[in-house]
BABA-900897 format. One line per 2 residues: number of its first residue (from 1); their letters; for each residue x, y negated, z of C-alpha. Coordinates in Angstrom, 1 decimal, decimal comma, always signed. Layout:
% BABA-900897
NUM	a	X:Y:Z; ...
END
This chain:
% BABA-900897
1	ms	+76,2:-122,3:+35,1; +74,1:-125,4:+34,8
3	rr	+72,5:-126,4:+31,5; +74,7:-129,5:+31,3
5	ar	+77,9:-127,6:+31,8; +76,8:-125,1:+29,1
7	er	+76,1:-127,9:+26,7; +79,5:-129,4:+27,5
9	yv	+81,6:-126,3:+26,9; +79,7:-125,6:+23,6
11	qi	+80,5:-129,1:+22,5; +84,2:-128,5:+23,5
13	fr	+84,3:-125,3:+21,4; +82,8:-127,1:+18,4
15	er	+85,1:-130,1:+18,6; +88,3:-128,2:+19,2
17	ap	+88,0:-124,8:+17,6; +90,7:-124,7:+14,9
19	qi	+89,8:-125,0:+11,2; +91,0:-121,8:+9,5
21	yw	+92,3:-121,7:+6,0; +93,8:-119,1:+3,8
23	ca	+96,7:-119,3:+1,3; +95,6:-117,4:-1,8
25	nc	+99,1:-117,4:-3,2; +100,7:-115,9:+0,0
27	nv	+97,6:-114,1:+1,2; +98,1:-115,4:+4,8
29	pv	+96,0:-117,5:+7,2; +96,9:-121,1:+7,8
31	lr	+95,5:-122,9:+10,8; +94,6:-126,6:+11,3
33	rd	+95,8:-127,7:+7,8; +94,9:-126,9:+4,2
35	lc	+98,4:-126,7:+2,8; +100,5:-123,6:+3,2
37	gk	+103,8:-124,2:+4,9; +105,5:-121,4:+3,0
39	cg	+104,6:-122,2:-0,6; +103,0:-125,6:-0,4
41	ek	+99,8:-124,5:-2,2; +96,4:-125,9:-1,2
43	ci	+94,5:-123,3:+0,8; +90,9:-121,8:+0,8
45	fv	+88,7:-122,9:+3,7; +87,4:-119,7:+5,5
47	en	+83,6:-120,1:+5,9; +81,3:-118,8:+8,6
49	ia	+83,7:-117,9:+11,3; +81,9:-117,6:+14,6
51	yp	+82,8:-119,9:+17,5; +85,1:-120,3:+19,3
53	rd	+87,3:-119,0:+16,5; +89,9:-117,5:+18,8
55	vr	+91,4:-115,5:+16,0; +94,1:-112,9:+16,5
57	la	+96,2:-110,5:+14,5; +94,8:-107,1:+13,5
59	fr	+97,6:-104,6:+14,2; +98,1:-101,4:+12,3
61	rd	+96,0:-99,4:+14,7; +93,1:-101,9:+14,4
63	le	+93,3:-101,7:+10,6; +93,3:-97,9:+10,7
65	ei	+90,2:-98,0:+12,9; +88,5:-100,5:+10,6
67	ie	+89,2:-98,5:+7,5; +87,9:-95,4:+9,1
69	av	+84,7:-97,2:+10,2; +84,3:-98,7:+6,7
71	ek	+84,7:-95,2:+5,1; +82,1:-93,7:+7,5
73	cc	+79,5:-96,4:+7,8; +79,7:-97,8:+4,2
75	gi	+80,3:-94,6:+2,4; +83,3:-96,1:+0,6
77	pr	+86,0:-93,5:-0,3; +89,5:-94,2:+1,1
79	sk	+90,8:-94,7:-2,5; +88,4:-97,7:-3,0
81	id	+88,7:-99,4:+0,4; +91,6:-101,5:-0,7
83	kl	+89,0:-103,6:-2,6; +88,1:-104,9:+0,8
85	ls	+91,4:-104,8:+2,8; +94,5:-102,7:+3,1
87	ld	+97,2:-101,7:+5,6; +99,9:-103,7:+4,0
89	ev	+98,4:-107,2:+4,3; +97,6:-109,6:+7,2
91	vl	+94,1:-109,3:+8,6; +92,6:-111,3:+11,4
93	ln	+90,1:-110,4:+14,1; +87,7:-112,8:+15,8
95	ki	+85,9:-111,7:+19,0; +82,1:-112,0:+18,9
97	qh	+79,3:-111,3:+21,3; +78,2:-107,7:+21,7
99	vd	+77,4:-105,2:+24,5; +81,0:-104,0:+24,2
101	aa	+83,9:-104,7:+21,9; +83,2:-106,4:+18,6
103	de	+85,2:-108,5:+16,1; +84,6:-110,3:+12,9
105	vi	+87,1:-109,0:+10,3; +88,8:-111,7:+8,2
107	ar	+90,7:-110,6:+5,1; +91,9:-112,4:+1,9
109	ga	+90,3:-115,7:+3,0; +86,8:-114,5:+4,0
111	vi	+84,9:-112,8:+6,8; +84,1:-109,4:+5,1
113	ga	+82,1:-108,1:+8,0; +82,3:-107,1:+11,7
115	ry	+83,3:-104,0:+13,6; +81,3:-102,9:+16,7
117	fn	+82,2:-100,3:+19,3; +79,3:-97,9:+19,7
119	vk	+79,3:-97,2:+23,5; +77,1:-94,1:+23,2
121	kr	+79,2:-92,5:+20,4; +82,4:-94,0:+21,7
123	ew	+83,6:-94,9:+18,2; +83,9:-98,0:+16,0
125	ef	+81,3:-98,9:+13,4; +81,5:-101,5:+10,6
127	rp	+78,8:-103,7:+9,2; +79,6:-105,8:+6,1
129	ny	+78,4:-109,5:+5,8; +77,8:-111,6:+2,7
131	vg	+81,2:-111,2:+1,2; +81,6:-107,6:+2,0
133	ir	+78,0:-106,9:+0,8; +78,5:-108,7:-2,5
135	li	+81,7:-106,8:-3,2; +80,2:-103,4:-2,2
137	ve	+77,1:-103,9:-4,4; +78,8:-105,4:-7,4
139	ek	+81,6:-102,9:-7,5; +79,3:-100,0:-6,4
141	lg	+81,9:-98,9:-3,8; +79,7:-97,0:-1,5
143	yy	+76,1:-97,1:-0,1; +74,1:-99,9:-1,8
145	ai	+70,6:-100,7:-3,1; +69,3:-103,0:-5,8
147	lr	+65,7:-104,1:-5,2; +63,0:-105,5:-7,4
149	dh	+62,3:-109,2:-6,9; +60,0:-109,9:-4,0
151	ry	+59,7:-112,5:-1,2; +61,6:-110,3:+1,4
153	ce	+61,6:-111,4:+5,0; +63,9:-110,3:+7,8
155	ge	+62,2:-107,6:+9,8; +60,0:-106,5:+6,9
157	yv	+59,7:-102,8:+6,0; +60,3:-102,1:+2,3
159	dr	+59,1:-99,0:+0,5; +61,7:-97,1:-1,4
161	sl	+59,7:-97,4:-4,6; +61,1:-101,0:-4,8
163	iv	+64,6:-99,7:-5,2; +65,7:-100,0:-8,8
165	eg	+69,1:-98,4:-8,3; +71,3:-97,4:-5,4
167	el	+73,2:-94,9:-3,3; +71,5:-94,4:+0,1
169	pa	+73,0:-92,8:+3,2; +71,1:-89,8:+4,7
171	ee	+71,6:-90,9:+8,3; +68,6:-92,5:+10,0
173	ra	+69,2:-96,2:+11,0; +72,3:-96,5:+8,9
175	fi	+72,9:-99,9:+7,4; +73,0:-100,4:+3,7
177	pf	+74,0:-103,5:+1,6; +71,4:-104,7:-1,0
179	kt	+70,8:-107,3:-3,6; +67,7:-108,3:-5,5
181	ls	+67,5:-108,6:-9,2; +67,4:-112,4:-8,9
183	gf	+70,7:-112,4:-6,9; +69,9:-112,5:-3,2
185	yg	+72,1:-110,4:-0,9; +71,3:-108,8:+2,4
187	ia	+71,6:-105,8:+4,6; +68,9:-103,3:+5,5
189	qv	+68,5:-100,3:+7,8; +67,3:-96,9:+6,7
191	rr	+64,0:-96,0:+8,4; +62,7:-92,6:+7,1
193	nk	+61,1:-93,4:+3,7; +61,5:-97,1:+4,0
195	lk	+64,2:-99,8:+4,4; +64,0:-102,4:+7,2
197	iv	+65,3:-105,8:+6,1; +67,8:-106,8:+8,8
199	ki	+69,3:-110,0:+7,4; +69,2:-112,0:+4,2
201	yr	+72,2:-114,2:+3,5; +72,5:-117,6:+2,0
203	kl	+75,1:-118,0:-0,8; +78,7:-118,7:+0,2
205	sd	+81,8:-119,6:-1,8; +83,0:-116,8:-4,1
207	ir	+86,6:-118,0:-3,8; +88,8:-115,2:-2,2
209	ae	+92,5:-114,4:-2,3; +93,6:-111,6:-4,5
211	pk	+95,1:-108,4:-2,9; +98,7:-108,9:-2,1
213	as	+101,1:-107,5:+0,5; +101,9:-109,9:+3,4
215	rv	+103,6:-109,8:+6,7; +103,4:-111,5:+10,1
217	sd	+106,7:-113,3:+9,3; +105,0:-114,9:+6,3
219	vv	+102,2:-116,1:+8,6; +104,8:-117,7:+10,9
221	ea	+106,5:-119,5:+8,0; +103,1:-120,7:+6,6
223	nl	+102,2:-122,2:+10,0; +105,6:-123,4:+11,1
225	dt	+104,7:-127,1:+11,2; +101,6:-126,4:+13,3
227	lv	+103,6:-124,3:+15,8; +106,2:-127,0:+16,1
229	ql	+103,6:-129,6:+16,8; +101,8:-127,4:+19,4
231	er	+105,1:-126,7:+21,1; +106,0:-130,4:+21,2
233	fs	+102,7:-131,3:+22,8; +102,8:-128,5:+25,3
235	lk	+106,3:-129,4:+26,4; +105,1:-133,0:+26,8
237	vi	+102,3:-131,7:+29,1; +104,7:-129,7:+31,3
239	re	+107,3:-132,5:+31,5; +104,6:-135,0:+32,4
241	sl	+103,4:-132,6:+35,1; +106,9:-132,3:+36,5
243	rr	+107,2:-136,1:+36,6; +103,8:-136,7:+38,2
245	ys	+104,2:-133,9:+40,8; +107,9:-134,3:+41,5
247	dc	+107,3:-133,8:+45,2; +105,4:-130,5:+44,7
249	ft	+106,5:-127,0:+44,2; +106,0:-126,0:+40,5
251	mv	+105,9:-122,4:+39,4; +104,9:-120,1:+36,5
253	tc	+103,0:-116,9:+37,2; +104,0:-114,2:+34,6
255	sg	+101,5:-111,5:+34,0; +103,0:-109,6:+31,0
257	gk	+100,3:-111,0:+28,7; +101,0:-113,0:+25,6
259	ds	+99,8:-116,3:+27,0; +101,9:-116,2:+30,2
261	ta	+104,9:-115,1:+28,2; +104,6:-118,1:+25,9
263	va	+104,0:-120,5:+28,7; +107,0:-119,1:+30,7
265	yl	+109,3:-119,8:+27,8; +107,9:-123,3:+27,3
267	as	+108,2:-124,1:+31,0; +111,8:-122,9:+31,0
269	ea	+112,6:-125,2:+28,1; +111,0:-128,1:+30,0
271	gv	+113,1:-127,5:+33,1; +110,9:-125,3:+35,4
273	rd	+113,0:-122,8:+37,4; +110,5:-120,8:+39,5
275	fv	+108,8:-117,8:+37,8; +107,0:-115,0:+39,6
277	yc	+105,5:-111,7:+38,6; +103,0:-110,1:+41,0
279	dt	+103,2:-106,3:+40,6; +99,7:-105,3:+41,5
281	tl	+100,9:-101,6:+41,5; +98,0:-101,0:+39,1
283	df	+99,6:-102,5:+35,9; +100,4:-100,6:+32,8
285	pe	+104,0:-99,4:+32,1; +103,9:-101,6:+28,9
287	th	+103,5:-104,7:+31,2; +106,5:-103,7:+33,2
289	ev	+108,5:-103,4:+30,0; +107,5:-107,0:+29,0
291	in	+108,5:-108,4:+32,4; +111,9:-106,6:+32,1
293	el	+112,4:-108,1:+28,7; +111,2:-111,6:+29,7
295	sk	+113,5:-111,5:+32,7; +116,4:-111,7:+30,2
297	vv	+115,1:-115,1:+29,1; +113,7:-116,6:+32,3
299	pi	+114,6:-115,8:+36,0; +111,5:-113,9:+37,3
301	ei	+111,1:-113,0:+40,9; +108,9:-109,9:+41,5
303	va	+106,5:-109,7:+44,4; +104,5:-106,5:+45,0
305	an	+101,1:-105,9:+46,3; +100,4:-103,5:+49,2
307	rn	+98,9:-100,4:+47,6; +97,7:-99,2:+51,0
309	wf	+95,5:-102,3:+51,3; +93,9:-101,4:+47,9
311	ek	+93,3:-97,8:+49,0; +91,8:-98,8:+52,3
313	ll	+89,3:-101,2:+50,8; +88,5:-98,8:+48,0
315	nv	+87,3:-96,4:+50,7; +85,0:-98,8:+52,3
317	lg	+84,0:-101,3:+49,6; +83,9:-98,9:+46,7
319	pp	+85,5:-99,7:+43,3; +86,0:-103,4:+42,4
321	ar	+83,4:-104,8:+40,0; +83,0:-107,8:+37,8
323	dl	+80,6:-109,3:+40,3; +82,7:-108,1:+43,3
325	rw	+86,4:-108,5:+42,2; +88,0:-107,9:+45,6
327	ct	+91,0:-106,3:+43,7; +92,2:-109,7:+42,5
329	ti	+92,3:-111,1:+46,1; +94,1:-108,1:+47,5
331	ck	+96,5:-107,1:+44,7; +97,4:-110,6:+43,3
333	ll	+96,3:-113,6:+45,3; +97,5:-112,4:+48,7
335	pl	+101,1:-111,6:+47,5; +101,2:-114,9:+45,6
337	kr	+100,0:-116,8:+48,6; +102,9:-115,3:+50,7
339	yi	+105,4:-116,1:+47,9; +104,2:-119,7:+47,7
341	ke	+104,2:-120,2:+51,5; +107,8:-118,9:+51,6
343	ra	+109,0:-121,0:+48,6; +106,9:-124,2:+48,9
345	gs	+106,5:-124,5:+52,7; +104,3:-127,5:+53,4
347	kk	+104,5:-128,8:+49,8; +101,6:-128,7:+47,4
349	tv	+101,9:-126,1:+44,6; +101,5:-126,7:+40,9
351	si	+100,9:-123,5:+38,9; +101,7:-123,7:+35,2
353	tg	+99,5:-121,1:+33,5; +98,7:-119,7:+30,0
355	qr	+94,9:-120,4:+30,4; +93,3:-121,4:+27,1
357	ly	+89,9:-123,0:+26,4; +88,7:-120,2:+24,1
359	es	+88,9:-117,5:+26,8; +85,8:-118,6:+28,9
361	pq	+83,5:-121,5:+29,6; +85,2:-122,1:+32,9
363	ra	+88,6:-122,5:+31,3; +87,1:-124,6:+28,6
365	la	+85,7:-127,0:+31,2; +89,0:-127,0:+33,2
367	gy	+91,0:-128,9:+30,6; +94,8:-129,3:+30,6
369	et	+94,8:-129,9:+34,4; +92,5:-129,1:+37,2
371	kv	+92,5:-129,1:+41,0; +91,9:-125,8:+42,6
373	yg	+88,8:-125,3:+44,8; +88,6:-121,5:+44,7
375	pn	+90,7:-118,7:+46,1; +93,8:-119,4:+43,9
377	pa	+96,7:-120,2:+46,3; +97,9:-123,0:+44,1
379	di	+96,6:-126,6:+44,5; +96,8:-127,8:+40,9
381	iv	+96,7:-125,7:+37,7; +98,3:-127,0:+34,5
383	sp	+97,5:-125,3:+31,2; +99,8:-126,4:+28,4
385	ly	+98,4:-123,8:+26,0; +94,8:-125,2:+26,5
387	ew	+94,1:-125,8:+22,8; +96,2:-122,9:+21,3
389	ca	+94,3:-120,0:+19,8; +95,4:-116,4:+20,3
391	le	+97,0:-116,2:+16,8; +99,1:-119,3:+17,4
393	ve	+100,4:-117,7:+20,7; +101,2:-114,4:+18,9
395	ly	+103,0:-116,3:+16,1; +104,9:-118,4:+18,7
397	lv	+106,2:-115,2:+20,3; +107,3:-113,8:+17,0
399	kn	+109,0:-117,0:+16,0; +111,0:-117,1:+19,2
401	nl	+111,7:-113,4:+19,4; +109,8:-113,1:+22,7
403	pl	+108,2:-109,8:+23,8; +104,6:-109,0:+22,9
405	nr	+102,9:-106,5:+25,1; +102,5:-103,2:+23,2
407	ly	+99,0:-102,9:+24,7; +97,8:-105,4:+22,0
409	el	+99,1:-103,2:+19,3; +97,3:-100,2:+20,8
411	gf	+94,0:-102,2:+20,6; +93,6:-104,0:+23,9
413	er	+92,2:-107,5:+23,5; +93,6:-108,7:+26,8
415	vg	+96,2:-107,4:+29,3; +95,3:-106,5:+32,9
417	cf	+95,3:-103,5:+35,3; +94,3:-100,1:+34,1
419	ic	+91,4:-100,0:+36,7; +90,2:-103,5:+35,7
421	pt	+86,4:-103,9:+35,8; +86,6:-106,3:+32,9
423	lr	+87,8:-103,5:+30,6; +85,4:-102,7:+27,8
425	va	+84,4:-99,1:+27,0; +86,5:-99,4:+23,9
427	ei	+89,5:-100,2:+26,1; +88,6:-97,5:+28,7
429	kl	+88,9:-95,0:+25,8; +92,4:-96,4:+25,0
431	ve	+93,5:-95,9:+28,6; +92,2:-92,3:+28,5
433	qh	+94,1:-91,7:+25,3; +97,4:-93,4:+26,0
435	hp	+97,7:-93,1:+29,8; +95,8:-89,9:+30,8
437	el	+97,7:-89,6:+34,1; +96,7:-93,2:+35,2
439	wg	+93,2:-92,7:+34,1; +93,0:-89,3:+35,7
441	ww	+94,0:-90,9:+39,0; +91,3:-93,6:+38,7
443	ld	+88,7:-91,2:+37,4; +89,2:-89,0:+40,5
445	kl	+88,6:-92,1:+42,7; +85,4:-93,0:+40,8
447	rr	+84,1:-89,4:+41,0; +84,5:-89,3:+44,7
449	ym	+82,6:-92,6:+45,1; +79,9:-91,3:+42,7
451	rr	+79,4:-88,2:+44,7; +79,3:-90,1:+48,1
453	ag	+76,8:-92,5:+46,6; +74,7:-89,9:+44,8
455	lp	+75,0:-91,8:+41,5; +74,0:-90,3:+38,2
457	ev	+76,7:-89,2:+35,6; +75,7:-92,1:+33,4
459	wl	+77,4:-94,3:+36,0; +80,7:-93,0:+34,6
461	tf	+79,8:-92,2:+31,0; +78,7:-95,8:+30,3
463	gl	+81,2:-97,6:+32,6; +78,5:-98,8:+35,0
465	wr	+81,0:-98,9:+37,8; +82,1:-102,2:+36,4
467	wr	+79,1:-103,9:+38,0; +78,0:-103,7:+41,6
469	fk	+74,8:-105,8:+41,9; +73,3:-106,5:+38,5
471	lp	+73,9:-105,4:+34,9; +74,1:-108,2:+32,3
473	gd	+70,9:-108,5:+30,3; +72,3:-107,4:+27,0
475	ys	+73,9:-104,2:+28,5; +70,7:-103,4:+30,5
477	ny	+68,7:-103,8:+27,3; +71,1:-101,6:+25,4
479	lr	+70,9:-98,8:+28,0; +67,1:-98,9:+27,8
481	si	+67,2:-98,7:+24,0; +69,1:-95,4:+24,2
483	gv	+67,0:-94,0:+27,0; +69,3:-94,6:+30,0
485	sy	+67,7:-95,9:+33,2; +70,0:-97,5:+35,8
487	rp	+69,6:-100,4:+38,2; +72,7:-101,1:+40,4
489	eq	+70,7:-103,3:+42,8; +68,9:-100,2:+43,9
491	vg	+72,2:-98,5:+44,8; +73,8:-101,1:+47,0
493	np	+76,9:-100,1:+48,8; +76,5:-96,5:+50,0
495	li	+79,7:-96,7:+52,1; +79,0:-99,8:+54,4
497	sv	+75,6:-101,3:+54,0; +72,5:-102,4:+55,9
499	ln	+69,3:-100,4:+56,2; +65,8:-100,9:+57,5
501	vr	+65,9:-104,7:+57,3; +63,0:-106,3:+59,1
503	in	+62,1:-110,0:+59,4; +59,5:-111,4:+61,8
505	ev	+58,8:-115,1:+61,8; +56,5:-116,7:+64,3
507	nn	+56,2:-120,4:+65,0; +59,5:-121,1:+63,3
509	ea	+61,2:-118,6:+65,5; +62,7:-115,6:+63,6
511	ti	+63,8:-112,0:+64,5; +66,0:-110,1:+62,0
513	ey	+66,7:-106,5:+62,5; +68,9:-104,1:+60,5
515	vi	+71,0:-101,0:+60,9; +74,6:-100,8:+59,8
517	lg	+75,3:-97,7:+57,7; +78,9:-96,4:+57,5
519	vs	+80,2:-97,1:+61,0; +79,6:-93,9:+63,0
521	ki	+80,0:-95,7:+66,4; +80,3:-99,4:+67,1
523	kf	+83,5:-100,1:+69,0; +82,5:-102,9:+71,5
525	dr	+86,1:-103,5:+72,6; +87,0:-104,6:+69,1
527	il	+84,0:-106,9:+68,7; +84,8:-108,5:+72,1
529	sf	+88,4:-109,1:+71,1; +87,2:-111,2:+68,2
531	lp	+84,0:-112,7:+69,8; +85,6:-115,9:+71,1
533	il	+85,2:-117,4:+67,5; +81,5:-117,2:+68,0
535	sr	+80,5:-117,2:+71,7; +81,9:-117,0:+75,2
537	ew	+78,7:-115,7:+76,6; +77,9:-111,9:+76,4
539	kl	+76,8:-108,9:+78,4; +77,4:-105,2:+77,9
541	eq	+74,6:-103,1:+79,4; +73,6:-99,5:+78,7
543	ni	+75,5:-99,4:+75,5; +73,9:-102,6:+74,2
545	lk	+76,1:-105,7:+73,6; +74,2:-109,0:+74,1
547	iy	+75,7:-112,1:+72,7; +74,3:-115,6:+73,4
549	tr	+74,7:-118,8:+71,4; +72,9:-122,1:+71,8
551	ts	+70,2:-121,2:+69,4; +70,2:-117,4:+69,2
553	tv	+70,6:-114,1:+70,9; +72,2:-111,0:+69,3
555	yi	+71,7:-107,4:+70,4; +74,1:-104,8:+69,0
557	se	+73,7:-101,1:+69,9; +76,4:-98,5:+69,8
559	sg	+74,6:-96,7:+67,0; +74,7:-99,7:+64,7
561	rv	+71,3:-101,4:+65,2; +71,6:-105,2:+65,2
563	tv	+68,8:-107,5:+66,3; +69,2:-111,3:+65,9
565	ws	+66,6:-113,7:+67,5; +66,9:-117,3:+66,5
567	vd	+65,0:-120,5:+66,7; +65,1:-120,8:+62,9
569	le	+65,0:-118,3:+60,1; +67,9:-119,8:+58,1
571	vg	+70,1:-119,9:+61,3; +69,1:-116,3:+62,0
573	qn	+70,1:-115,2:+58,5; +73,5:-117,0:+58,7
575	ls	+74,2:-115,5:+62,1; +73,1:-112,0:+60,9
577	el	+75,7:-112,2:+58,1; +78,3:-113,5:+60,5
579	if	+77,8:-110,6:+62,9; +78,0:-108,1:+60,0
581	ki	+81,3:-109,7:+58,9; +82,8:-109,5:+62,4
583	ic	+81,8:-105,9:+62,8; +83,3:-104,9:+59,4
585	lv	+86,4:-107,0:+60,0; +87,3:-105,4:+63,3
587	hf	+86,5:-101,9:+62,2; +88,1:-102,0:+58,8
589	ci	+91,0:-104,4:+59,2; +93,8:-103,8:+56,6
591	qc	+96,3:-105,8:+58,7; +97,1:-108,3:+56,0
593	ge	+97,6:-111,1:+58,5; +95,5:-113,7:+56,6
595	cv	+93,5:-114,5:+59,7; +96,7:-115,1:+61,8
597	aa	+98,2:-117,3:+59,1; +95,0:-119,4:+58,7
599	cp	+94,5:-120,2:+62,4; +95,6:-123,8:+63,1
601	re	+96,0:-123,1:+66,9; +97,9:-119,8:+66,8
603	al	+95,0:-118,2:+68,6; +95,2:-114,8:+66,9
605	di	+97,4:-111,8:+66,7; +97,0:-108,3:+65,3
607	na	+97,4:-105,6:+67,9; +96,6:-101,9:+67,7
609	gy	+95,3:-102,3:+64,1; +92,8:-105,1:+64,5
611	pr	+92,8:-108,8:+65,3; +92,5:-110,3:+68,8
613	vk	+91,5:-113,8:+69,6; +93,0:-115,7:+72,6
615	sd	+89,9:-117,5:+73,9; +91,9:-120,2:+75,8
617	rc	+93,3:-121,4:+72,4; +90,4:-120,8:+70,0
619	dm	+88,3:-123,8:+69,2; +85,7:-121,8:+67,1
621	cr	+86,7:-123,4:+63,8; +86,5:-119,9:+62,2
623	ac	+89,2:-120,5:+59,7; +90,3:-117,0:+60,4
625	lk	+87,0:-115,6:+59,2; +87,0:-117,7:+56,1
627	ac	+90,5:-116,5:+55,2; +89,8:-112,8:+55,8
629	pi	+89,3:-110,8:+52,6; +87,4:-108,1:+54,5
631	ak	+84,9:-110,7:+55,8; +84,5:-112,4:+52,4
633	yf	+83,6:-109,3:+50,4; +81,5:-107,6:+53,1
635	gi	+79,7:-110,9:+53,4; +79,0:-110,9:+49,7
637	tf	+77,6:-107,3:+49,8; +75,5:-108,2:+52,9
639	sh	+74,0:-111,3:+51,1; +73,1:-109,3:+48,0
641	el	+71,7:-106,4:+49,8; +69,7:-108,6:+52,2
643	ey	+68,4:-110,7:+49,3; +67,3:-107,6:+47,4
645	kl	+65,6:-106,0:+50,4; +63,8:-109,3:+51,2
647	aq	+62,5:-109,6:+47,6; +60,9:-106,2:+47,8
END
């Protein structure tokens, strides 16, 4: 992402993130206004909530995990934890940056701290902030320290002789709240016989709601006016879209998540009549339950993905990853594309979605309406919930008695497939606990790949299968800090890949050589059946296929060695990738028919399990190759592997 785009989405977050207040009388959050809709009292402004403030409800399981983490990390007995929060009141979570799952915890009108999922220990930890620290120290609830006055700096090591009073944890590197005699608060870390000052806080407001039982229904009542206004504006967005694109096919894609459920109901109220759920065959049972319940409210058509396609690609591409998400194309976009073609015909398609600006920079920049340039089969995406935060969506579902996926109550922050590479380790643990049969199936697939690739056990332990080419910087740094060494770019794709890459450039002419690993024997008849998209000139001599173009010559041996000579290095690199795509396409075709559908001259058919091109009709536009998911994702792997090998 460019610097300008980054600055723009940060600006959007700061301008549009909702102000969050808290009614001290009702002990509930109130969004976007400082008057409680339930009792009419003026509310407390909640300070220091991290952007983008996409707050959501903490369900009972979340609260139990937070209380357990507070008890363990802060040394507070269960009988005293209600000084901070309790199970019978409304608490909010606000997602924050971390190597895995992490949330600010908001209770009684203040951020009392944050919970972090420890990937190595596979458990939640809690660290108090200013409000939590002040309460713990003043009430002497658990671990704490009172220090002599001194000009303390963050990062400074403090001798224990400066501790006037306190209760210190025995565990090395445990965090401990402290205050100085003059009234400064902060948090330190135990380091043998010293304390390391981690953070010193500036003073915040001391105003906080008193402990009082509250329910989600109270939050709905307190925010009713805001929900009505949001609903009214979203309906206006949908109706305006229907008017502007009256000659287009308009649909809603239902996923079983909270956002798509809310937007489906709104779209139905606005007059939309086409709703579709794509069963990826990898969804949770809880998602199917939501679709069944929602089907009683809106008419949902169900289209199913082809599980065999997923299994075939899994065997040759390896598990989908965040940087190689072939699963979305195969399990969701292809079935949706066929549904749209059947329903829309030649009309353009408008997809009304539950996308919200707080979910990602890309969605923040997309706005209420955007044209599609990527793989999405729709032409225009409309997002009526663009400015809603997660809590407002949850409250809207409760208000209208709409189904909320039980996965949220179990601790999932978002809803997807049980094999999704965007799962955090905290959520992987939930899949293991609540759906051991589903996870057992996926774990078996991962272990088979791991053995074939010769990968270390940490690849599974730390969820490293979720990245194919490069780990994010924060996760890579975290692994190093706990003594784990792993670089995915050194692994590549052990199933189908390129080896022994050589490049020789002389007088602008270039020769590129590589060996294809994973194809035991090149089937020339299959390559020749698809070759008309590239060239009409070729020779097959002594088990060497020679292909001629205007600027290049390609040699392919039966054993998988490829040599590309070209008048230019860039042309040679592009042609090398193109040849690799064609070889993979014809050897691992899943018979999805995308190439046939994409051809404007009806020059293709699939016969005997692989595509054949009719040379008398083909004009070499290569639309078939662009549409083929096999070619797309093998092309990505080729580019990354070639780039890595060239950089060595």
